[in-house]
N, C-alpha and C positions, 0 to 999 in steps of 0.2 A: 503495498499499500503505501501509495506518496502522502507523505510523512505531512501535507498540507493539508489532508482530511485528518490528521491526526485525534483533532477536538472532537469531530462528531462522534467518537468510539470510545468516549468516556461515559462512563455512568456519573446519576443523576436520582436527586428523587421529587416526587410531589406527595407531598405528605411523607407517611413511613411507608411509601412504596417506591422500591428502587425500578429504575430504567437501565436497562442495560445498556444503551446508547443514545444520543441527541438528536435521532431522526425521528421524526413523530408524521407518519399518515394520515394529513386531515381527514377531516368526515366529507365524503362525496354522495351525492343526492344520486338514488338506486342502489349506493351498497348497504342497505340497510337489512340488517339481519333477520329482523322481525317484516321484512316485508317494506316496499316502498310505497305507492299510495292505494295498495292493495293489504293492508296490515293485518293478516289476518293469518299467518304459516310463518314458520320458521323460513328463513329465506337458503336452500344449498348453495344456490349460484354464489350469492354473496357470501356463505359460510366458506365457501372454495378459496375465493379469491381472498381473503381476510388472511385465510390463515398460512395461504402461500406467501401473501407478504411478511408476514412476522418469521418463516421458513426462511424468507429473500434475507432477513437482518433486519427490521425494521423493529426499531424498539418497541414504540409506543403505535398500534391502531388503534384509530378511529373510526367507524363503523357511518355510514350514511345516515344523518338524524332520524332519529323515532320520536314521533308524536305520542303522548302520555295518550292523547284522544284518540281512538279514529275517525279522522276527516271525513273518510266518506259512510262513517252512522251503518256500518255493518252490523242487525242485528242484533244483540248477545254480547259485540265487541266493543261496546262504547269506550272502556279506559283498557290501554294496554296489562294496566296489571291484574284485570280481570281473566287474562289468558294462560291459564295455567299448563297447556299442553307443551307454548312457545317456550315458556321457563324450564320444564322439566327437559326437553329438548336440548335447552344451550348448555345444561349444566356437565352432560359429558362432552358436548366440544368445546368449552373450556380445560375440561382436565389434556383433552388430546392437543389445546391450544397453548396452554401453558410447557406443554414437553420442547417449544419452539425456542424457551427463555423471553422471547417478547411479551407486553401487556396490551391489555386490551384496552379501553374504555368506552362506554356506549352511550353517545351523544343524543341526549332526550332534549326534545323540543316542546314550546307553547302550541306555537301554531304560525299561521305566515301572516294572519289578519288580512290590511291592504297590500299588499305583497303574494297575497294568493296569484299566481298564475292561471285565471281562468280564461278558458275559451268562449267562443261562440254561443254553444248552448251551456253553460257556467253562467254564463252574462244574464240569458233569459230569465235561468232560475232566482238569480242572485237580485234582481230588478219586480220579480212577482213573487208576491207572499203565497200564494195560493196555491202557484207551480210547485214553491219551491218547499212549503208543508205537504206536496202529495207525491214529491221526489224522496223526503225525506228518509224514509225506509232503506233507500240506497244511497243518495247522497244528499247532505244539508249542506249547502253552497252558503246560505248565509253564517250558518254557524261556522265554517273554515273562514271567512275574509271578518269575522268580526274583530273589532280590533277596540283600541283606548275609547278611539272618537268617532264620530262619522266622518271619515278621511276618504276622502278619492282615493279607487284603488286604482295600481301602479298599470294595470295591462288595459285597463275601461275602466276610464276618468267619471265614463253615465253611473260610473257604480258605487255608492256608497257604503261604508262599513259601519255593519250594525253594532255600536257600543257594547262591549261584555258588559254582564252586570258582576255585583260585586259577589253576588252567591256564585256564578260561574268561576268567579275567577277563585274563592277560595276552594271551591273543590277540584278545581286545575292545580292548587298547590299543595292539596292532599294526595294528589295522584303521583304527582312528582316522589314523595316521600314514600308514600308505599310501592312504585316501580321500583324505585335504588336500592329498596330492601328485598325486595326479589330477586333485582339483579345480582346483588353480593352475593345472599345465600345460592346463587347458582356458580359464584366462583367470578363473576367480573371484578375487574381489578379498580375499577374507579366510574366514576362517569362524567361524562361534559353536558354543559348547561347550552343549548342555541335557542334562544341569545341574546345578550346584549351587543348586539351583531347583526351589519349588514341590512336595518331595517327591518327586521322580521318582528313576529308580535310585541318580545320581549323589550326592543329598542322601539317600537311605536309608544310603549307606555314610561320608557325613560325621556324623551325627549317634547319639549316643549312646540315644537312646530305640529307633531302628530297629536299631542296629549291637551287634551281641552278639559277637563274631566272638573267636576268641583268637589267630589267625594276624596276618599281619604289615600286615592290610586291617582289624586290628579294634584296639579297645582305647584308648589312648592318641589325643593331637588327631594327631598325624604320622600315625598308620595310618590311623585315620578319613581321613582327605585324603589320604589313597594313591592312592588311584585318578585324582581329577581332576589330581592332578598327574606321575604318571605319562603320563596323556593327552595334556596339553600340550608336555610335555617330549619323546612321540614324532612330536606332530607338528612342531615345530621341528627334529627330526634330519630326518625326511623330506621335507617340504615349505619349511625353512628359516630359520631366525631373524629374516627380515625377511618372512614371512609371518605376517602379523594372528590372532590367536587373541581371540577374546570370549571372555566367560561371565555366563550367563544365573547371575544370581546372587539370591536370597533371602537380603534381609539380617535379619529376623527370621523365627521363624518363626511367630508369633500362634495357638500352636496350646495347647490346653489338654489337651490328650490325645487319646484316639482316638476321632476323629471329632468333634470338641468344639475350637472354632475363640472365638480373642476377638471383641468386639464392636468397631467403631472407637475408641469411648470408653473400652475399659473400660481400665484399669490396675490392675489390681489382683488379677492372677493370677500364678498360677508359670509361667514360660514352661516348656512340655512339650518344644520342639526347640533353636534355635539361638537364644540372647539374644545383646543388641546385645555382649557383651561378648567374646564367643567369635568373633562374628562382627567385630568392630574387628578382633582378632589373622587370622583366615582371611583375610580379605581382602588384608593386606600376605603374608601366607604364597600366596597363592595369585599377587600380587603377582611376589614372588619366584621364585616357579617359574617363568613366563615368560610368565602372560597378560594381551593387551595394553589391557584395556577390561574394563567391569563394565557389564552392562547388569541392570539394579536396578529388584525390586519385593520384595514381602514375603509369606506366606503357603507352605502346603503343601494337600495335598488334604483333608486333616481341614480347615484352615482356607481351602477353598479360594475364598473370595468375597476373599480380599485379592488373592488371584492373578487373579480373573476379576472383578470388581467389578462387582454388577450396580448397579440404579439406588437401592437402599439404601444403600450405602456412600457417601462424601464425594467430592465430588472432589479431585483431588490428595491421593488418599489415604494416599502411601507415598511423598511428596515428602521431610518430615521426616526420616526414617528414612537415605532415600538421600542426604542431603545433609548429616547427619552421618558416615553413614562414607563420604564423601567425601575425609573430611581423612585418612581411615586407608589413602588409597594417592594415589600420583601420575598413577598412569594416568587418561584418561578414565572418565567415571561418566556411565552415561544415567537416566533414569528412566520408569517403563510405570506404569501404573494409572489410570484415569478423568484422565489428564492434561489441564488447560484449558491452550490455546495461549497465552494470553495472558499465566499464570500464569510456565508455562516458559520464556517471553521474559524476564521480568523477573527470573528464579531464575541464566539461562543470562551474562544483562546485567551481574549481580552476581557472578559470578566460582560461583557455589556449585551450580552442573551444566552439563555441558559438553553436552547434548544431549537431546530429548527422544522418548521412544517412545509411537510413536500406533498400534493396529490396527483397532479397529474402525471405526473412523472411516474408514478406506479401503475400506469395505467397501459400507458407507453410499454416500455420496458421494465418486466416484471421480476429482473435481477440485477437493478441498476448498482442496489447499493454491493452486493456478492462481488461484482465488477469493480465497482472504486477501489475494496478490501483487497483483490486479485489483482491491481495494478491494472487493470483491461479499461481502462476510462474510455479508449477510443470506439470500444464496442457498445458505448450505451446507446442505444437509438432515441434521438432527441423527443422531448414535447415542442411543437411549434405552437401551441396555443390557440389550437384550429378554435375550438367546441364545437365539432363538426359530429362527436359521435357522445361528449361526457357530458354536456350540460347545455343545451341548442336550441334552450326556449326563444321563440320569436316573436318581433312586432315590426309593426311600422303603423304611422296615421292613419287612422279611421278601422283598427283592427283592436283585439283584443291577443293571446297567446296563440299564435296560431300552430304552434307545433302538433305535428299528428300523435294521436293515440297511441300507438305504436311505442313512439320517441318518449313520451310523460311515462311509462310503465317500465321502461327500461332505459333510463339515465346512465350514469357509469361506465359507459362504454368508449371506445378509443377508435377514433378514425384510423390511426397508425396501425392498431394491434387488435383484429378481430376476436381474436382468442378472449379480451380480455372481458368477466363476464358473460361470456357465450361458451366457456371450453369446451359443451358436450356439441356442440354446433361445429365450430372451427376448431381443426386441431390438425397436426403430423402426424400423418401413420406412415410407417415405412413402405414402398410399392411394393409389391408384388414381383412385377417384372417390371423392369427401367425401360421408358421409353424416352425415344429424340421428339422433342418439343420445339418447332421452329417457333421464336418471339419477334414479331416486326413491331418494331420502335423499343427507345429505350430510354423512355423516361418512367415517371412514376407506377405508371400500371405495367409496364414491361418490366421492369427491375423486379417489382414484387415478385410478380410471376414467377422469376427465374428461379430466387431466392426460395420462394415455397417450393415448387420442383426439385430445388435441388436438396432441400430439405426432407421430402421425399424420396431420395434414393433417383431422383427423374435425371433427365439429362437435357438441359434449359441451353440452350444458343440464340443469342441477341444480334438481331441486324438492325442496324442501326444508321439513317442515314446521312448524318452529321458525323465529325472528330469528337462527338463528347455524348456520356450518356446524363439525362436528367430533362428533355425535353423540355414542354413549356413549362416546366416549371421551374427551369432556369430564368427564364423572363419574371414568374411569379416573384419570384427570391432577388430579384436585381435589385429592390428597395432597401435603403439604407436598414431602415429598422424590422429588417429579415435575416436576422444573424442566426435565426433556430433553424430556418428554412436551408440555407444554406448549409449549417451542419448535416441537415437530414441529406440534403445531395451529398454531401462528402460519406455521411455514414454508407449510405447506400454503395459509392463505389466502391469503400474499404471492402464490403462486405461479398459484393461483386468477385472482385481481384481475390479474395482471401478463399472464397468457394472455388475459385480455378474455372468460372464459368464462363466460356468460348463469347464472344463478341467481336462481329463485323463490323468498324466504322467503316463510316464513308461509305456504307451500301445501300442507297435507295431498292426497295421491293415495290414492283408496282404492277407484280402478276405472281402468286402465290407457289405458280408448275412449276418458276423458275429457280427455286430454291434447295433441289434436291429431295431427299426423301427423308419423311418426316412421320412421326406415328399422331400430329399434331400438329396445328399450328394456333397460336395468339398474335391477332393482331391489336393493337398498343398503338396507331399511330396519330391516335389524340384528335384534337380538331384545328380550324382556321376561324378567323376573322371572321364574321358577319357584316358584308359589305351592302349597302345601298347608294346603287347604282343611279339612280332615279334623283340624286339630289345632286344637282350641278356642281360640279367643282369637290366631288366626294373625294375621286382620285387623289386630294391633295393631304385626306387627313393621316397622319402616322399610326401604325400600331403600337401595340405595348413594345413588341418585341424593339422595333425602332426606337421608342423611348423611353426604354427601360435598360433592354441588354445592351441593344446598339449606339445609344448616348448619343442620338441626334441631335444637333443644335437646337434648341426648340425657340427661344428667345424671351421674353419676360411673361408675355401673358399669354398662356395655354388655356383654348377650351377643349371641355370634354364632353365630348357628343354622349350621351348616356352618364347615369348616375346611379350605377352599382358599384358592387365591393370594390371591384377592382380597379375601377374610377377614381372610387374616392380615397382608397390607398395611396393610388398614385400622388394624386392632386396632393395629399396630404403630405408626402413626399418631397415634393419638388417644394411648394411651402416654407415648412421645417427646415430641410438640409440644404436646399440651394436659394430661396431667397424669391421664387418664382412667384407669380399671382395665378394662379388660376381661375378656372369659369367651368363650371358644370349646368349642362341642359339637357335635364332627364322629363322622359313622357309622364311616367308613374306620379302621383302626389305625396312623396316624400323618397328619399336617398335611402338606396339598398334593399328596396320594396322587393323584399324575400322571403319567402316562409320557412329555410332551411341555415339562417345566418342570425347565430344567438344575437340580445340583446346586446350582450357584454359588447360584444363587438361592433354593432352598426349605433346603438348610442353615443360610442367613441367618436367615431365616425361622425356621426351627426351634429354631436357640439363642437368637433373640431372646425368644421368649416362655419359654425357660428361664431367660434370664439374668435376664430385667426378673418368673420366678416368676407369670406369667398362668395364673391357672386352664383347664387345659385337658383335657376331657372325652372320647377315645375311644373309638372302638366304641359311641356314644351318641348318642340323639335327644332330643327334647323333643317331650314328650304334651300338654302345656299350656302356652298364656302366659295372665298373669293381668299386672293394674297392678304388682303387688308382685314377680313373679319368674315362672321358669317351673319345670315339674316336668319333671326329666331324666330317665332313661332307660337304664340300661347294656342295651346290647342282646343282650350273650353272659351277664349272668349274669341278667336281669329285675329287678335293683334299681333302684329308685325312691326320689327325693331331690330336693329343694324347694334352687334354687339362687335368692338372692336380686338382682333387679336393677335397672336406672332406665328402659332398652330394649331391645330386641332388635331386630338387625338380620340381614334373610336372605339368610343368603349358600349357598343352596344351588342356588342357578346359574340358566341364563338359558333359555329354549326359543325358537327360531328363528320371527319375523313376519314371512313374508314378504307382500307386495300381492297377492292374489289366492289366496293361497295356495299353496304347494308346486307342486302338480300343473298353476297356468297357465305355457300356452304357446302360444305362434303360431307359425304357420310361412308363409314364403313362396318357394314354389319350390321346399321341399322341406328351406328351412333353415330352423335355429329363427330366431326373432328377438328372442323375450324370455330374458332370462337374471338369475340369480341371483346375487351376488356377498356376500362376509361372512357375518356371522352368520348370515343369513338364510337359506344353505344348510344349516350345520350349524355350532354353538357351537365353536368354534377361537380361536385368536389371530390377531397383527397378520400374522405368514407365511401363512396359511391364507390371510387377508381380500384382502392386497397381489398373491400371485403369482395368484389364483384372478383377480382384477380385472384382469393383466394376458395369463392365460388366455383368458378372454370379449374381453378388448377385441383380443387378436391374432386372434383368429376373427373377427369382426366385420370385421376388416380383410382377413382371408383370407390369413394370412401360417403358418397353420398348417392340417392336413389337420383337428382338432376339436377339442374344448375335453378337454385331461386335466383329470379330477377330482384334486387334490391332496387334497381333503377324507380319502378312500378310503387316502389315502399316511399321511400325518400325524397325523389323529385318531384 
């Protein structure tokens, strides 16, 4: 092991519980031991995943948050502590878990309040008392959204939260204590309370901007914090003073107003939520109440990119705030949020931090801790903070949560590693007979296919028309803030080389019948930019490849035709790192209007464009491009106007370009032998690319009955 990591592997204590190292797996939605939105069973998939993280060497594992009340209102299962069967299953599991030397704290939650990610049909129930009552035996949306006060829902502002009654609060406090006692009896090492954190229910009680109550749970500082204080006191009463209780704690809110966050470099704003002065007071107050550890970050659902940092946020974005707050408590303090293990080790060694919380890296590479211990850091597959699989709640103007039901029920998965939380569906099985498989295209889809086939014992051969592997992802990763994307490409290249996979560079295949004899062919030729030749002057528009990878000179004012994720990312890169002045013209009524892009990503980009005063023309299109600029038309009013710019970038999307066309097929003994993966199937994201590659490779290897076309589900 490299000495720079050594501080991570020293023991520490939370109360009287000793943890073997300073690595904490943060809680992630979907990894709950007792189910997620269907909390009525012991979740074997989550149990397998969490046990494996302890076996890999994580010192403290926190499963996904578990509401003490069943928010779906399943008859007979109102409270978690009432489900004796699940606790009986938990006891032998903990006995097996402790053989790893790791510790496990269950994260308990009061609920979501105004942060409940309601979708279209839930919005209907929330706004209609009769329909909600009718549906309440199955789901009680009004209870799920209940908050400190009647505040607008984060996902549907026309839905107001129902204020919780004092009786409901007391009943919930009691449930925390009873649940903690059952968990201790089952062998669990401690609990974490979620949360005075991220704008969830308890946070909504603690902050004056959300709490307008006039009873004992509102008004003064002490009253606003009464709910989390009573919870820890009740837990200690039922489970004992020596049973550790951690608190998930957001140091500052980084919130400027309803659905409006602060940029990471923004300092001249008035904090709308919890500021540092109140946070200093609060952490001491909460320590005195009985909390034994503080697991810290920043943010709320209104500034979601602080709690769930996308790739645009800097590494260690919460560290300085967490290190400051540590000065005001004697209890251990943990920091989460794009934490670099090397930096974390430095801060722990210096005494400025007690442990590091890492979540998404555990989804991507299940062995990353062992790889550090064994000096194999270059083998760690990096997390790129895409949110494509782990937590992709989506929203745009005029919508509630647009995430489909399948994604809602199965969070905690990973775009880059399909085996995460799906180990019975995706797995590597040795081949019975090695097959030679031609792969046309060396982008992410092609490289992932090659590595999976190699692990199975098959013989992949890559044909790449350029002189390097990476495909269109080379363009996507070219932006300044996408160092993790660049590292992912380097990782793929290293793994391809180490595996000794045959690669034919500078070899363009236009006819699959010319490449020789193979048992199967995988076409991974990606996509090309969509064009609009009906627009006069459209040929003047640059592609993203020309802009980002080839670095064409673009002048000062750059107009993006299309306001999707790629355009907004490129615009952000130009203004932040090159001092350019981007302009965006978008046909829809919002930027990044997507059902598959996480709100943490989209809200950052929208807030960034507003903060930097980027001219954005929504519900508009370009009707002509000239050397001096563009004629823009508002499609709603019909108004036309001229916008000066030095260059135009084509951001209207891509179209699949499979070799041989999309209908190309070949069969041997009734079985398909030609397959398509990646964007040449349908334009998607890394999740659709990589999961489809696994589907195909497993089919070729004979490990499943047929190819499940995930494109139909997730695009």
